[in-house]
C-alpha positions as CSV (number, residue, x, y, z in Angstrom):
1,M,15.5,19.0,-16.6
2,F,14.4,20.2,-13.3
3,G,16.8,23.1,-12.8
4,K,18.1,23.3,-9.5
5,L,15.9,22.8,-6.6
6,S,16.0,24.8,-3.1
7,P,17.1,22.1,0.0
8,H,13.6,22.4,1.4
9,L,11.5,22.1,-1.6
10,T,9.8,18.5,-2.3
11,P,10.7,17.6,-5.7
12,V,7.7,17.7,-8.3
13,C,8.8,14.7,-10.7
14,V,6.7,14.2,-13.7
15,F,5.8,11.3,-15.9
16,L,4.0,11.2,-19.4
17,Y,1.8,8.7,-20.0
18,K,-0.2,8.9,-23.6
19,G,-3.3,9.9,-22.1
20,N,-2.4,11.0,-18.7
21,M,0.5,12.8,-16.8
22,R,2.2,11.7,-13.8
23,V,3.0,14.5,-10.8
24,G,4.9,12.6,-8.0
25,T,2.6,9.6,-7.1
26,R,-0.4,11.8,-8.5
27,V,-1.9,10.7,-12.1
28,L,-3.4,13.4,-13.8
29,Q,-6.8,12.1,-15.9
30,A,-6.6,12.2,-19.4
31,K,-9.5,15.1,-19.8
32,T,-7.3,17.3,-17.4
33,V,-4.4,16.8,-19.5
34,D,-6.6,17.7,-22.7
35,W,-7.7,21.1,-21.1
36,L,-4.4,21.9,-19.9
37,R,-3.0,21.5,-23.2
38,S,-6.2,23.9,-24.4
39,A,-5.3,26.6,-21.7
40,L,-2.0,27.0,-22.3
41,L,-2.6,27.2,-26.2
42,G,-5.6,29.5,-25.6
43,G,-3.3,32.1,-23.1
44,R,-5.7,33.4,-21.8
45,L,-5.3,32.3,-18.3
46,T,-2.5,33.4,-15.6
47,R,-0.2,30.9,-14.1
48,S,-1.8,31.1,-10.8
49,G,-5.4,30.6,-12.6
50,I,-4.3,27.3,-14.4
51,A,-2.6,26.2,-11.1
52,R,-6.2,26.9,-9.1
53,E,-8.1,25.4,-12.0
54,L,-5.7,22.2,-12.1
55,C,-6.3,21.5,-8.5
56,E,-10.0,22.0,-8.9
57,R,-10.2,19.7,-11.3
58,E,-8.2,16.8,-9.7
59,N,-9.3,17.9,-6.3
60,W,-6.1,18.6,-5.2
61,R,-6.4,19.8,-1.7
62,N,-4.5,19.9,1.6
63,R,-5.7,18.7,5.3
64,M,-7.5,21.9,5.9
65,G,-9.6,21.8,2.4
66,Q,-8.1,24.5,0.3
67,V,-6.6,23.9,-2.7
68,C,-2.8,23.4,-3.2
69,G,-2.4,26.0,-5.6
70,A,1.4,27.0,-4.6
71,S,2.5,23.0,-5.3
72,A,0.5,22.7,-8.6
73,R,2.2,26.0,-9.7
74,K,5.5,24.6,-9.1
75,A,4.7,21.6,-11.1
76,L,3.1,23.6,-14.2
77,P,6.7,24.1,-15.5
78,Q,7.6,20.5,-16.0
79,L,4.0,19.8,-17.2
80,A,4.3,22.4,-19.7
81,E,7.5,21.3,-20.8
82,Q,6.4,17.6,-21.6
83,L,3.6,18.7,-23.3
84,G,6.2,21.0,-25.6
85,L,4.1,24.3,-24.8
86,E,5.6,27.2,-23.2
87,L,3.2,28.9,-19.9
88,P,1.9,32.2,-20.1
89,P,4.5,34.8,-19.0
90,S,4.8,35.6,-15.1
91,R,3.0,38.8,-14.0
92,P,5.3,40.7,-11.8
93,Q,3.3,41.8,-8.5
94,P,2.6,45.1,-7.8
95,V,5.0,47.0,-5.1
96,R,2.7,48.2,-1.8
97,G,4.3,50.3,0.7
98,P,8.0,50.2,1.7
99,Q,10.2,47.2,0.7
100,A,12.6,45.0,3.3
101,G,15.6,47.5,2.6
102,Q,13.7,50.4,3.5
103,V,12.1,49.3,6.8
104,E,13.8,50.4,9.9
105,V,15.3,47.6,11.8
106,P,14.9,47.8,15.6
107,R,18.0,48.3,17.7
108,P,17.2,47.3,21.2
109,Q,20.1,47.7,23.6
110,F,19.8,45.3,26.3
111,Q,22.1,43.4,29.1
112,G,20.7,41.6,31.9
113,S,19.4,38.3,33.4
114,L,16.0,36.9,31.9
115,Q,14.3,38.2,35.2
116,A,14.9,41.8,34.3
117,L,14.1,41.2,30.4
118,G,10.7,39.9,31.8
119,R,8.5,37.9,29.9
120,V,9.3,37.2,26.3
121,R,6.5,36.6,23.7
122,L,6.5,35.0,20.7
123,V,4.5,36.9,18.1
124,L,2.9,34.7,15.1
125,V,3.9,36.7,11.7
126,S,0.6,37.2,10.0
127,T,0.6,40.6,8.6
128,V,2.5,42.5,5.4
129,P,4.1,44.9,8.0
130,Q,5.3,42.1,10.3
131,R,7.0,40.1,7.5
132,R,8.7,43.2,6.4
133,L,10.4,43.5,9.3
134,W,11.7,39.9,9.7
135,R,12.7,40.2,6.3
136,A,14.9,43.3,7.1
137,M,16.2,42.0,10.2
138,L,17.2,39.0,8.5
139,Q,19.2,40.9,5.9
140,A,20.8,43.6,8.3
141,Q,22.3,41.2,10.6
142,H,21.5,37.0,9.5
143,P,25.0,35.8,8.2
144,Q,23.0,34.1,5.6
145,G,20.3,36.6,4.9
146,E,17.0,36.3,3.6
147,A,15.4,32.8,3.4
148,R,13.8,32.3,0.6
149,A,12.4,28.3,1.3
150,P,8.9,27.7,-0.4
151,G,6.3,26.4,1.0
152,K,4.6,26.1,4.5
153,R,6.4,28.6,7.1
154,L,5.8,30.0,10.3
155,T,7.4,32.9,11.7
156,Y,7.5,34.6,15.2
157,L,9.1,37.5,16.4
158,L,10.4,38.0,20.1
159,E,8.9,40.9,21.9
160,A,10.0,41.7,25.4
161,P,7.9,44.6,27.2
162,T,11.5,45.9,28.4
163,A,13.0,45.7,25.1
164,G,10.5,45.7,22.6
165,V,11.4,43.1,19.4
166,L,14.6,41.0,20.3
167,G,14.7,38.8,17.0
168,G,12.7,36.1,15.5
169,L,12.9,32.6,14.0
170,S,11.2,30.7,11.9
171,F,10.2,27.2,10.8
172,V,9.3,25.8,7.1
173,A,8.7,22.4,6.0
174,A,11.8,19.5,6.0
175,P,13.4,18.7,2.9
176,M,12.6,15.3,1.3
177,R,16.0,13.4,1.7
178,L,18.0,14.0,4.8
179,R,20.8,11.6,5.4
180,A,21.4,12.2,8.9
181,R,17.7,12.4,9.8
182,D,16.6,9.6,7.7
183,K,19.1,6.9,9.7
184,L,17.8,8.4,12.7
185,I,14.2,7.3,12.2
186,Q,14.6,4.8,10.1
187,W,11.6,4.9,8.1
188,S,10.2,4.0,4.7
189,P,10.0,5.7,1.6
190,R,5.9,5.5,1.1
191,A,6.1,6.3,5.2
192,R,8.6,9.3,4.3
193,G,6.5,10.5,1.7
194,A,3.2,10.5,4.1
195,N,4.8,11.8,7.1
196,L,7.4,14.3,5.7
197,E,4.8,16.9,6.5
198,R,5.0,16.6,10.2
199,V,8.9,17.2,10.0
200,L,9.6,20.7,10.5
201,S,13.0,22.6,10.0
202,N,14.0,25.7,11.9
203,D,15.5,27.6,8.8
204,R,16.2,31.1,10.9
205,F,17.0,31.9,14.3
206,L,18.0,35.5,15.2
207,I,18.9,37.8,18.2
208,L,19.7,40.9,17.6
209,E,23.2,42.2,18.3
210,D,22.7,44.6,21.1
211,V,20.9,42.1,23.1
212,R,23.2,40.5,25.8
213,V,21.1,38.3,28.1
214,P,22.1,35.0,29.2
215,N,20.0,31.4,28.4
216,L,17.5,33.7,26.2
217,A,18.4,31.7,23.1
218,S,17.4,28.4,24.6
219,H,14.4,29.5,26.6
220,V,13.2,30.9,23.1
221,L,13.9,27.7,21.6
222,S,12.2,25.8,24.3
223,R,9.3,28.1,24.4
224,A,8.8,27.7,20.5
225,A,8.7,23.9,20.6
226,R,5.5,24.0,22.7
227,Q,3.4,26.6,20.8
228,L,4.5,25.7,17.4
229,R,2.5,22.5,17.9
230,R,-0.8,24.2,18.4
231,D,0.1,27.1,15.8
232,W,1.2,24.9,13.1
233,K,-2.0,22.4,13.2
234,Q,-3.9,25.5,13.7
235,R,-2.9,27.1,10.4
236,Y,-1.7,23.6,8.3
237,G,-3.9,21.0,9.8
238,V,-0.9,18.8,10.7
239,E,0.5,18.1,14.0
240,P,4.4,18.1,13.9
241,L,6.3,15.4,15.3
242,L,10.0,15.9,15.3
243,L,12.0,19.6,14.7
244,E,15.7,19.6,12.9
245,T,17.7,22.3,12.3
246,Y,21.0,22.9,10.5
247,V,23.9,24.7,12.8
248,N,27.2,26.0,10.5
249,R,30.3,24.6,12.1
250,R,31.8,27.5,13.7
251,Y,29.5,27.5,16.1
252,R,28.5,24.7,19.2
253,G,24.9,24.6,19.5
254,T,25.3,24.9,22.6
255,S,21.5,27.1,22.6
256,Y,20.0,23.9,20.9
257,Q,21.5,21.5,23.3
258,S,20.2,23.5,26.6
259,A,16.8,23.3,24.7
260,G,16.7,20.0,24.5
261,W,17.9,19.4,20.8
262,K,20.4,16.6,20.4
263,K,23.1,16.5,17.6
264,R,22.3,13.7,14.8
265,G,25.1,13.7,12.3
266,K,26.1,16.5,9.2
267,T,24.7,17.3,6.3
268,A,26.4,16.1,3.2
269,G,27.4,20.0,2.6
270,R,24.8,21.1,-0.7
271,G,23.1,24.0,1.2
272,D,24.5,27.2,1.8
273,R,27.9,28.1,0.6
274,G,28.3,24.4,0.3
275,A,29.5,23.6,3.7
276,P,28.7,20.4,6.0
277,K,26.4,21.6,8.7
278,A,25.8,19.4,12.2
279,V,22.1,18.3,12.0
280,W,20.1,18.9,15.5
281,T,16.6,17.5,16.3
282,R,14.0,17.8,18.5
283,R,10.9,15.5,19.3
284,L,7.9,17.0,20.2
285,R,6.0,13.8,21.0
286,R,7.3,10.4,23.1
287,D,5.4,8.4,20.1
288,W,7.3,10.3,17.3
289,K,9.3,7.4,15.9
290,G,6.3,5.3,15.8
291,Q,4.0,7.6,14.1
292,L,6.6,8.6,11.3
293,C,7.5,5.0,10.3
294,R,3.5,4.4,9.9
295,E,3.0,3.6,6.3
296,P,-0.2,4.6,4.8
297,A,-2.9,2.2,3.9
298,R,-2.7,1.3,0.0
299,R,-6.5,2.0,-1.5
300,L,-7.2,0.1,-4.4
301,G,-9.0,2.3,-7.5
302,Q,-6.8,5.4,-6.3
303,F,-5.0,5.8,-10.2
304,P,-7.9,6.7,-12.7
305,P,-7.6,4.7,-15.6
306,L,-4.8,5.1,-17.9
307,E,-4.8,6.0,-21.5
308,L,-2.4,4.3,-23.3
309,E,-1.9,3.7,-27.0
310,A,-2.9,0.3,-28.7
311,G,0.5,-0.4,-29.2
312,A,1.3,-0.1,-25.6
313,S,3.3,-3.4,-23.8
314,W,2.0,-5.8,-21.2
315,A,4.6,-4.2,-18.8
316,E,3.1,-0.7,-19.5
317,R,-0.4,-1.7,-18.5
318,E,0.0,-4.2,-15.9
319,L,2.9,-2.0,-13.6
320,G,2.7,1.4,-14.9
321,R,0.5,2.5,-11.9
322,S,3.3,1.9,-9.5
323,D,3.0,4.2,-6.1
324,M,6.3,4.2,-5.1
325,P,7.7,7.6,-4.4
326,D,11.1,7.0,-6.5
327,R,10.3,7.7,-10.1
328,R,13.7,5.4,-11.0
329,L,12.6,2.6,-9.5
330,R,9.2,3.1,-11.2
331,Q,10.7,3.0,-14.3
332,R,13.0,-0.1,-13.6
333,L,9.9,-1.8,-12.6
334,V,8.2,-1.1,-15.9
335,G,11.6,-2.2,-17.5
336,L,12.1,-5.3,-15.6
337,G,8.3,-6.6,-16.5
338,A,9.4,-5.7,-19.9
339,A,12.1,-8.3,-19.8
340,W,10.0,-10.7,-18.6
341,E,7.7,-10.3,-21.3
342,R,10.3,-10.9,-24.2
343,A,11.7,-14.0,-22.5
344,P,9.0,-15.7,-20.1
345,G,10.2,-18.7,-18.4
346,M,13.9,-18.1,-19.1
347,A,16.5,-17.7,-16.8
348,L,17.9,-14.7,-15.6
349,T,20.8,-14.5,-17.5
350,A,18.7,-15.2,-20.6
351,V,16.3,-12.3,-19.6
352,F,19.1,-10.1,-19.2
353,P,21.7,-11.3,-21.6
354,K,23.8,-8.0,-20.7
355,P,26.2,-7.3,-17.7
356,A,24.7,-4.2,-16.8
357,E,21.0,-5.3,-17.0
358,Q,22.1,-8.0,-14.7
359,T,23.5,-6.0,-12.2
360,A,20.2,-3.5,-12.7
361,A,17.8,-6.4,-12.0
362,Y,20.3,-8.0,-9.0
363,R,20.1,-4.6,-7.4
364,F,16.7,-3.6,-7.7
365,L,15.7,-7.4,-6.4
366,E,17.9,-6.9,-3.4
367,N,16.7,-3.3,-2.6
368,G,15.6,-3.0,0.7
369,R,13.5,-0.4,-0.1
370,V,11.3,-1.9,-2.5
371,T,8.9,-4.6,-1.2
372,G,6.7,-7.6,-3.2
373,E,3.7,-5.5,-2.4
374,D,5.1,-2.4,-4.2
375,M,5.2,-4.5,-7.3
376,L,2.2,-6.3,-6.9
377,H,-0.3,-3.2,-6.4
378,P,-0.1,-1.8,-9.8
379,H,-0.8,-5.2,-11.1
380,R,-3.8,-5.1,-8.7
381,E,-4.8,-1.9,-10.3
382,A,-5.2,-3.2,-13.7
383,L,-6.9,-6.4,-12.6
384,A,-9.9,-3.8,-10.9
385,E,-10.3,-2.5,-14.3
386,R,-10.8,-5.6,-15.8
387,C,-13.4,-7.0,-13.0
388,R,-15.4,-3.7,-13.6
389,E,-16.2,-5.3,-16.7
390,E,-17.7,-8.7,-15.6
391,G,-21.0,-9.6,-13.7
392,T,-19.3,-11.9,-11.1
393,V,-15.9,-12.5,-10.4
394,L,-14.5,-15.6,-8.2
395,L,-11.4,-15.0,-6.2
396,A,-9.9,-18.3,-5.4
397,Q,-7.3,-18.5,-2.9
398,D,-4.8,-21.1,-2.1
399,T,-1.5,-22.6,-0.5
400,T,1.4,-23.9,-2.5
401,T,5.2,-24.6,-1.7
402,L,8.2,-23.7,-3.5
403,N,11.4,-26.5,-3.1
404,Y,14.8,-24.3,-2.7
405,T,16.4,-27.2,-1.3
406,G,19.5,-26.7,-3.6
407,L,19.9,-23.1,-2.8
408,R,20.2,-24.0,0.8
409,A,24.0,-22.8,1.1
410,C,23.8,-19.7,-0.9
411,T,20.6,-18.2,0.0
412,S,19.5,-17.1,3.1
413,G,16.2,-16.8,5.1
414,L,14.4,-20.1,3.8
415,G,12.3,-22.1,5.9
416,T,11.7,-25.4,6.3
417,L,8.8,-27.2,4.6
418,G,8.4,-31.0,5.9
419,P,10.2,-33.5,8.3
420,K,12.8,-34.8,5.5
421,G,14.6,-31.4,5.9
422,S,13.8,-29.8,2.7
423,A,14.0,-26.0,2.2
424,G,11.8,-23.3,0.5
425,L,9.1,-20.9,1.1
426,H,4.9,-21.4,1.5
427,V,3.2,-19.3,-0.7
428,H,-0.4,-18.3,-0.7
429,A,-1.8,-16.9,-3.7
430,A,-5.5,-15.2,-4.5
431,V,-6.6,-15.1,-8.2
432,A,-9.2,-13.6,-9.8
433,F,-11.2,-15.5,-12.5
434,T,-14.5,-14.8,-14.5
435,E,-17.6,-17.7,-14.4
436,S,-16.7,-18.8,-17.5
437,G,-12.8,-19.6,-16.3
438,R,-10.9,-16.8,-18.0
439,P,-8.1,-15.7,-15.6
440,L,-7.7,-12.4,-14.7
441,G,-5.3,-11.5,-12.6
442,V,-3.3,-12.0,-9.5
443,S,-5.2,-10.5,-6.6
444,G,-2.5,-11.4,-3.6
445,L,0.6,-13.0,-3.0
446,E,2.4,-13.6,-0.1
447,S,5.1,-16.0,0.9
448,W,6.7,-17.0,4.2
449,A,9.7,-19.2,5.7
450,R,8.4,-21.7,8.3
451,S,11.0,-22.1,11.0
452,G,12.5,-25.3,11.6
453,P,11.9,-27.3,15.1
454,E,15.4,-26.1,16.4
455,G,15.6,-26.1,19.8
456,V,11.8,-28.0,20.6
457,R,12.4,-31.2,21.7
458,K,9.4,-31.9,24.1
459,K,6.0,-33.6,22.8
460,R,4.0,-30.9,24.0
461,A,6.3,-28.2,23.4
462,R,6.2,-29.0,19.6
463,Q,2.1,-29.5,19.6
464,K,2.1,-25.4,21.3
465,A,4.9,-24.2,18.7
466,R,2.7,-26.0,15.8
467,Q,-0.8,-25.0,17.0
468,L,0.8,-21.1,17.3
469,R,2.0,-21.4,14.0
470,E,-1.3,-22.5,12.2
471,Q,-3.1,-19.5,13.9
472,R,-0.5,-17.1,12.8
473,E,-0.5,-18.9,9.3
474,S,-4.3,-19.0,9.2
475,R,-4.5,-15.1,9.0
476,R,-4.2,-15.5,5.2
477,W,-7.7,-16.5,4.2
478,W,-8.5,-13.2,6.3
479,R,-6.3,-11.3,4.1
480,G,-7.2,-13.0,0.9
481,F,-11.1,-12.0,1.9
482,E,-10.0,-8.4,2.6
483,Q,-8.7,-8.6,-0.7
484,G,-12.1,-9.7,-2.2
485,T,-13.6,-6.9,-0.1
486,E,-11.7,-3.9,-1.2
487,L,-12.4,-5.2,-4.8
488,G,-15.9,-5.2,-4.3
489,Q,-15.6,-2.0,-3.2
490,V,-14.2,-0.3,-6.3
491,C,-16.3,-2.5,-8.6
492,P,-19.5,-1.7,-7.3
493,A,-21.3,-3.3,-10.1
494,T,-19.5,-6.5,-9.7
495,R,-20.2,-9.2,-7.5
496,V,-17.0,-10.6,-5.9
497,I,-17.0,-14.5,-4.8
498,V,-13.9,-15.2,-2.3
499,V,-13.6,-19.1,-2.8
500,G,-11.6,-21.5,-0.5
501,D,-10.5,-24.9,0.4
502,R,-11.7,-26.6,3.8
503,E,-8.6,-24.8,5.5
504,S,-10.6,-21.6,5.0
505,D,-13.7,-23.2,6.9
506,L,-13.6,-20.3,9.7
507,Y,-16.6,-19.2,11.8
508,G,-15.1,-15.9,12.0
509,L,-15.1,-15.3,7.8
510,F,-18.7,-15.8,7.5
511,E,-19.3,-13.1,10.6
512,R,-16.9,-10.9,9.3
513,Q,-18.7,-11.2,5.7
514,R,-22.0,-10.5,7.7
515,R,-20.0,-7.5,9.6
516,Q,-18.9,-6.0,6.0
517,D,-22.8,-5.5,4.6
518,G,-22.0,-8.1,1.8
519,Q,-19.5,-6.0,-0.2
520,A,-18.0,-9.6,-1.1
521,G,-19.0,-13.2,-0.9
522,L,-17.8,-15.9,0.6
523,L,-17.5,-19.8,-0.4
524,V,-15.8,-22.3,1.6
525,R,-15.6,-26.2,1.6
526,A,-16.9,-27.4,5.1
527,C,-14.2,-29.1,7.2
528,K,-15.3,-32.2,8.6
529,G,-13.0,-32.1,11.6
530,R,-14.2,-28.6,12.8
531,R,-17.7,-30.4,13.5
532,P,-20.0,-27.5,11.9
533,R,-23.4,-27.6,13.4
534,V,-26.9,-26.0,12.6
535,R,-29.6,-24.7,14.1
536,V,-33.0,-26.8,13.4
537,E,-36.8,-26.2,14.1
538,T,-39.3,-28.8,14.4
539,Q,-43.1,-28.8,15.1
540,R,-44.6,-31.7,17.3
541,N,-48.0,-31.0,18.7
542,G,-47.8,-27.3,18.2
543,V,-44.9,-26.8,20.0
544,T,-41.9,-25.2,18.2
545,R,-38.4,-27.2,19.4
546,V,-35.0,-25.7,18.5
547,R,-32.1,-28.3,18.5
548,Q,-28.7,-28.6,17.3
549,R,-27.8,-31.3,14.3
550,D,-24.2,-32.1,12.9
551,L,-24.3,-30.2,9.4
552,F,-23.1,-33.6,7.6
553,A,-25.7,-35.6,9.1
554,Y,-28.4,-32.9,8.4
555,M,-27.5,-32.7,4.3
556,D,-27.8,-36.7,4.2
557,D,-31.5,-36.5,5.5
558,L,-32.4,-34.3,1.9
559,E,-33.5,-35.4,-1.3
560,P,-31.3,-34.4,-4.2
561,L,-32.1,-31.8,-6.3
562,V,-29.7,-32.4,-9.1
563,R,-28.6,-36.0,-10.6
564,G,-25.7,-36.4,-13.0
565,R,-23.8,-33.4,-12.7
566,V,-20.6,-34.0,-13.9
567,V,-17.8,-32.8,-12.0
568,R,-14.1,-32.6,-13.8
569,I,-11.5,-33.5,-10.9
570,G,-7.7,-32.3,-11.8
571,S,-4.7,-34.7,-11.2
572,R,-2.6,-34.5,-7.9
573,G,0.8,-35.8,-7.0
574,G,2.4,-36.1,-3.7
575,K,1.4,-38.3,-0.9
576,S,-2.4,-38.0,-1.7
577,S,-2.1,-38.8,-5.7
578,R,-4.9,-39.0,-7.5
579,A,-5.6,-39.6,-11.4
580,K,-7.7,-37.1,-13.3
581,R,-10.8,-38.5,-13.7
582,K,-14.9,-37.3,-14.3
583,A,-17.4,-37.8,-11.5
584,H,-20.7,-37.9,-11.9
585,T,-22.7,-36.5,-8.8
586,E,-25.5,-35.7,-7.1
587,I,-26.6,-32.0,-5.4
588,R,-28.7,-31.3,-2.1
589,M,-29.2,-27.8,-1.4
590,A,-30.7,-26.1,2.1
591,Q,-30.5,-22.5,3.6
592,V,-29.2,-22.8,7.6
593,Q,-28.7,-21.7,10.6
594,L,-24.9,-22.1,11.2
595,R,-24.2,-22.3,14.9
596,P,-21.0,-20.6,16.3
597,P,-17.9,-22.9,17.9
598,R,-18.0,-23.1,21.4
599,R,-15.7,-21.0,21.9
600,L,-17.6,-18.3,20.7
601,P,-20.7,-18.7,23.1
602,S,-22.0,-14.9,22.9
603,A,-22.1,-15.5,19.0
604,K,-24.9,-15.3,16.9
605,P,-25.7,-18.1,14.5
606,L,-25.4,-17.2,10.3
607,Q,-27.7,-18.1,7.6
608,V,-25.9,-19.4,4.6
609,W,-26.6,-21.8,2.5
610,A,-25.2,-25.3,2.4
611,V,-24.6,-27.4,-1.1
612,D,-23.8,-31.1,-0.7
613,V,-22.2,-32.7,-3.6
614,R,-21.5,-36.2,-3.7
615,E,-20.6,-39.2,-6.4
616,E,-23.1,-41.1,-7.0
617,N,-23.7,-44.6,-5.3
618,D,-22.3,-46.7,-8.6
619,S,-19.0,-45.0,-8.6
620,T,-16.0,-46.9,-8.5
621,A,-13.8,-44.6,-7.3
622,E,-11.5,-45.5,-4.3
623,E,-12.5,-42.6,-2.8
624,P,-16.0,-41.1,-3.7
625,L,-15.9,-37.4,-4.5
626,R,-17.7,-35.3,-1.7
627,W,-18.0,-31.7,-1.0
628,L,-20.2,-29.9,1.4
629,L,-20.1,-26.4,0.3
630,L,-21.2,-23.4,2.8
631,S,-21.9,-20.0,0.6
632,S,-23.2,-16.5,1.9
633,D,-24.6,-16.1,-1.9
634,G,-27.4,-18.5,-2.7
635,G,-31.0,-17.3,-3.6
636,P,-33.7,-19.7,-3.5
637,V,-33.1,-23.6,-3.1
638,S,-33.2,-24.6,-6.3
639,A,-31.4,-27.0,-9.3
640,E,-30.2,-23.8,-11.0
641,S,-29.1,-21.9,-7.6
642,A,-27.1,-25.3,-6.2
643,D,-26.0,-25.5,-9.9
644,R,-24.3,-22.3,-10.1
645,I,-22.7,-22.9,-6.8
646,V,-21.0,-25.9,-7.7
647,G,-19.6,-23.8,-10.6
648,W,-17.9,-21.3,-8.5
649,Y,-16.2,-23.3,-6.6
650,E,-14.9,-25.5,-9.4
651,A,-13.2,-22.0,-10.1
652,R,-10.6,-23.3,-7.1
653,W,-9.3,-25.7,-9.3
654,L,-8.1,-23.4,-11.6
655,I,-5.2,-22.1,-9.2
656,E,-4.1,-25.3,-9.2
657,E,-3.4,-25.4,-13.1
658,F,-1.9,-21.5,-12.0
659,F,0.2,-23.2,-9.5
660,R,1.2,-25.5,-11.9
661,A,2.1,-23.0,-14.7
662,L,4.0,-20.9,-12.1
663,K,6.3,-24.2,-11.1
664,S,6.6,-25.9,-14.9
665,G,6.2,-22.7,-17.3
666,T,8.6,-20.4,-15.6
667,R,12.2,-20.9,-14.1
668,I,10.8,-20.1,-10.1
669,K,12.7,-23.0,-8.8
670,D,15.9,-22.3,-10.8
671,R,16.5,-18.6,-9.5
672,R,19.8,-18.3,-7.5
673,L,19.5,-15.5,-5.4
674,R,21.5,-14.1,-2.1
675,S,18.3,-14.3,-0.1
676,A,14.5,-15.4,0.5
677,E,13.5,-12.0,0.2
678,A,14.8,-11.0,-3.1
679,L,13.3,-14.6,-4.2
680,R,10.1,-13.1,-2.9
681,K,10.0,-10.2,-5.4
682,C,11.1,-12.0,-8.1
683,L,8.3,-14.5,-7.4
684,V,5.8,-11.3,-8.3
685,L,7.1,-11.2,-11.4
686,D,7.3,-15.0,-12.3
687,A,3.7,-15.1,-11.1
688,L,2.4,-12.5,-13.4
689,S,4.4,-14.2,-16.2
690,A,2.6,-17.3,-15.4
691,W,-0.6,-15.7,-14.9
692,R,-0.2,-14.4,-19.0
693,T,0.9,-17.4,-20.2
694,F,-2.0,-19.4,-18.3
695,D,-4.6,-16.4,-19.9
696,L,-3.2,-16.7,-23.3
697,C,-3.3,-20.6,-23.2
698,R,-6.9,-20.3,-21.9
699,A,-7.9,-18.0,-24.4
700,R,-6.5,-20.0,-27.4
701,G,-7.3,-23.5,-26.9
702,W,-10.4,-23.8,-24.1
703,T,-13.6,-23.5,-24.5
704,P,-16.3,-23.7,-21.7
705,A,-17.4,-27.1,-21.3
706,R,-20.9,-28.1,-21.0
707,R,-22.4,-29.6,-18.2
708,R,-24.9,-32.4,-18.2
709,V,-27.6,-31.8,-15.7
710,T,-30.3,-33.8,-14.4
711,T,-32.9,-32.8,-12.4
């Protein structure tokens, strides 16, 4: 379909949606596709004109702000083929001046040392006569002839004051895949797609045959490596970090070795004449590997809305926006989602009844190039679209455990869950809900294996290890809030409130929320063990005094704003088990100045709203309910504001129902895979299946219960 591609050409893969088209990881908007169809049918524009207009409509530009007309033109044949239309005929370029075969090739005759030759200049080719001269020299004396690799290119002519033009060398963009180079860098597919432009290939190097100067080749290569960094960045806006070249097996590569290049392996033999060549590389910066392996940050909302038919499957809607560079992996992900849709809650052998399907699924889950974040990101894009239709979205986050003790013998990478020796994974999820309780999707899902107490014998060492572990694992609440902030950025008309339990009662979270200009709100339940304190001002004899008070004691002195508010408490198992019941509560509310903890003496107090929810005195419960909620969003102190904040916090109980659907509605604990990493990827598909089942159950048999409120 795509024809034969040059080894230096980045493949352009086109994927067609019902209203969108995809070029690599770039999704064209539906209106752009409609314009392209009409432009091809009209036949008034040339290929170059269509490519330029396509870049303008999609803001397809390079780092210098210039339109990527060459890249768009390379994609036009595939776009036209997917649309079933023909491109306008290619117009031949007018011939001006002498051709390469008509240019006289210089024949300098010089034998001597570098000192006798004089200073060698690397002249950047920028004019038409210089380009024709370079092509003529390649056709006349280079064993492989002229190089026709498309894309970015810089060419240098070698000049000396005593002999004139000595030869030249050129650098082009590196090919997408090269086994020896990729093994050296060890970058991920996403890092390669983002940083490949910082790797250059020396595709041609020529010193004219009558020039005999020892060490000239290595001297030129060293000079070119230094000068290339400045020239390439000036022209294309990118600083190169690594150079590569391919040396025919007839040559030893002595000149490259003397110039600081290193031999890294062989090519696969698919290039010129089909012969494997030695791969040589040279770094241009000390931190080249770290820079090349750095993955780009994912931006939520980078894909336009997909135009799908009404009968499109759930898997296409939720997983069709994948940004994985490999088209085959993107299609496989949608296929896995469709299989989970057909057989939710079934074992993998039932989800994939055919042996070939099972093998493909296991290979995908065990593929090191695929991560759980890669699989969840397209669903987050679909979640953002649903959130834009809501006025308020509640992002509830909580942590649970998955017990895989029975898989310890066959699954590697599992961690400990408790002192009894059970094995499994800890899972932290962030699920978005509407104010009425409808689940919108899974915004975040991360899992980790907790290491056991092996090798830690002394009590003090165990305590220190536990503190370090808690500090490391507490970052999950920060990541959940960052997800809410990102969701608030792409949904400016929607107010996102991040809801967390007592474990997320961190002063730094409120400080982060204030610094980020309120792009997302924060609501947590205060932890009494952390002794939150507030700043209180009192007036006595005309003198204002400021003192600190315990927040719980301060709320005890306030009068209730709401009485008789019914709060439904869900059942819970485990050590702190309880039965499902209803609690009649009274609510107090105040706007307070939250004092920073003592470990942050320079921090300033933060203004938050405190809502105290406690069960009425006539309650017969063994453990009366009491919530002390801290919210960055409040409004005037009133019964309506207090009731709304309590309703927001009740969404945290919905994530418990999501966990119940994940554990009992799917076969997540019965997945038999070789590694914990494969279990994490499978967890993403099971979590999406649990969310969809939960959503359907809520939509079918649930209606918002009326609250009984007495003011």
